[in-house]
Legacy VTK file of the C-alpha trace (Angstrom):
# vtk DataFile Version 3.0
C-alpha trace
ASCII
DATASET POLYDATA
POINTS 82 float
2.355 -13.333 -4.316
-0.922 -12.303 -5.869
-3.256 -10.110 -3.861
-7.032 -10.010 -4.213
-9.158 -6.972 -4.943
-10.170 -5.072 -1.787
-7.705 -6.942 0.419
-5.691 -5.029 2.997
-1.921 -5.274 2.598
1.144 -3.480 3.913
3.759 -1.424 2.111
6.976 -3.483 1.854
9.448 -0.584 1.549
9.673 3.110 2.330
8.206 5.145 -0.542
9.098 8.770 0.256
7.727 9.998 -3.095
4.278 8.938 -1.844
4.918 9.746 1.841
4.482 6.041 2.678
6.602 3.898 4.990
7.211 0.185 5.291
4.349 -1.311 7.267
1.710 1.270 6.321
-1.559 -0.550 5.649
-3.397 0.118 2.379
-6.353 -1.390 0.513
-6.121 -2.779 -3.025
-8.747 -1.078 -5.189
-7.611 -2.265 -8.636
-5.531 -5.148 -9.949
-3.413 -4.316 -13.006
-2.343 -6.960 -15.537
1.319 -7.957 -15.734
3.380 -5.736 -18.033
6.037 -6.716 -20.587
8.457 -7.449 -17.721
5.854 -9.737 -16.121
5.476 -7.389 -13.165
1.998 -7.284 -11.656
0.724 -4.016 -10.306
-1.985 -2.677 -8.047
-3.778 0.560 -7.390
-4.021 1.004 -3.640
-5.960 3.449 -1.517
-4.306 4.968 1.531
-6.666 5.780 4.400
-6.240 7.806 7.572
-7.021 6.114 10.886
-10.432 7.818 10.772
-11.234 6.377 7.318
-10.539 9.420 5.153
-8.859 8.763 1.792
-5.373 10.288 1.823
-4.066 9.097 -1.544
-4.500 6.598 -4.358
-1.208 5.153 -5.611
-0.056 2.656 -8.230
2.461 0.122 -6.903
4.207 -3.028 -8.046
3.469 -6.370 -6.420
7.015 -6.370 -4.993
6.224 -3.156 -3.084
3.460 -4.865 -1.103
3.401 -7.592 1.530
0.611 -9.548 3.195
-0.574 -8.613 6.665
0.752 -10.859 9.441
-1.177 -12.193 12.409
1.706 -11.340 14.763
1.874 -7.647 13.749
0.354 -4.693 15.587
-0.970 -1.651 13.676
0.404 1.723 14.732
-0.502 5.356 14.182
1.900 7.910 12.719
1.514 11.461 11.505
2.250 12.230 7.876
5.256 14.443 7.319
4.171 17.851 6.027
6.453 19.612 3.547
7.734 22.921 4.895
LINES 1 83
82 0 1 2 3 4 5 6 7 8 9 10 11 12 13 14 15 16 17 18 19 20 21 22 23 24 25 26 27 28 29 30 31 32 33 34 35 36 37 38 39 40 41 42 43 44 45 46 47 48 49 50 51 52 53 54 55 56 57 58 59 60 61 62 63 64 65 66 67 68 69 70 71 72 73 74 75 76 77 78 79 80 81
């Protein structure tokens, strides 16, 4: 599935290296061309519930999924490294 610039999408899998979990909602801020393996990529911005930018991350198309009308957003605290 191709996603459009500035669309909101969800993370499709847990990504502990970025402190992201499946279902976290992010915004696409850049669309990257397909690479030699024909994998499309995106730069996404991760926001807090108050609108603060938490991170900007590069992800593959397969790591994202469209938002669903039957889903409910939720709030979670980010894990802080000890």
